[in-house]
N, C-alpha and C positions, 0 to 999 in steps of 0.2 A: 831565547832558549833558558828553561830554566831546569832544576836539577829534580827528580822525583825523588822523594823522601825513603820511599819505599825500595825501590832499586837503586836508585843511585844514577841511573839512566838518564840521557838530558832527552828531554823531548819538548814538543812544540807547545805552545802556550794554547794555541787556538785548535789543536787536534783535541778532534770528538772520537772515543772508541764505539759509540754507538752508531755511525753510520752516515749516509749524506744529511743534509740540511734541505729543506724546502726550496731554498732558492738554486741550488745546486740541480734539485730536479729538474726545477722550471724551465733552467737552460737548457738542459739535455732535449728536452721534451720540444722546447720552440726550436733547438737545432735541427732535430727529426723532423720537425714538421715542415721547418722550411724546406728541408732536402727534399722531401717527400714532394711539396709542390712542384718542385725543380724535375722533377722524374718523371712525374705523372703524366705531362704532354708528350712528354719524349718516347716514351712507353706506348700510349694510345698511337702516337704516329708508326713507330716500329710495327705496329699491329696491321694498321691500314696497309703499309708498305709489303708486309707478309702475304696479306691475303691478296692483293694486286699481283704480287710474283706469282701465287700458284695459280691465280685465274689466268695469266698469262700463259701459262704451260700448258694447262689444263685445254685453252681452247686452241694452242698450238698442237697439242697431240689430236683432239677431236677433229680438227680441220685436215690434218694429217692422214690420219685413218678413213676419212670421208674421201677423200681423194684416192687413196690406197684400194680402198674398196669400189669407186668408179673405174680403175685402172683395171682392177681384175676382174670383176663380172660384169663391167661395161654400163652399168647404171649405177644411180645413188643410192643410197640405202634410204629404207621408208622412214624408221625412227633410229634414235642411239640405239634402243634395245636391240635392233635389228643387225646394229654393229657387235653385241656383245653374244647375240645368238651366232653372229656368224662366225665367230672366233677372232675380230679384228680388237676386240676388247675383253677385258676378263671381265669387268662390272663396270656400270656407269658411276663416272667421278663425283663426288660432292662439289655443286657449287661451293666455292669457300665464301662468297659472301650471303650468301642465302641459306649454307649449311643442309640444304636438301639437294637431291638427286633427281627431285622430278619440277625442278625449276626451270632447267633448260629452255631457252626460246630455241625451236628448230625454224629454220627458213627453207621453205617447200617450193620448188620450182616446177610451176605449173606443167611448163612445155618439157623440161626433161623428166619430170616424173620423181616425186623422192626430195630426199634434204641434203641441201645444197651448202648451208652453212650453218652454225649455231651460235648463240650469243647467252650471255649471262642474264638470269631473272632478276636482278636485282633492279631496284628502282632508282638506286642512289648514283651519284656523281663520283666519279674518279679523281684523285690528286692531279690529273690533267686537266680539266675541266668538261670533260667527256662521260657520258653517262656508260655505266658499265653493261647496258643492254645494247650498246652500239659498238664496242670494243670486236 
């Protein structure tokens, strides 16, 4: 430490009153880059898990409503839109994987007549190895 001749206070010999050096900035940017590289895959995995959870919930709700319609009316609904018009759903849910309300795959039973099951319209494969359109 050396004394400042103007103020009489001790200061560090290496201190710079003008800001950060380029080395300090490069170290900080490198650390931030490393942390971002580690965080991005975890973020993408969390997004996929959230979409899968939303899909499971939507499929459970849709299948439950189809069964309620069958129990109440004695027949399966013709389409998902028929469930909305009959008051079983407020609106057609959005498929979380395709982002659309029109991509749901409706499974129709020729013997019974009407939609007996519903699947996602996505061609992607889930984290469990089963395609989403077979859940």
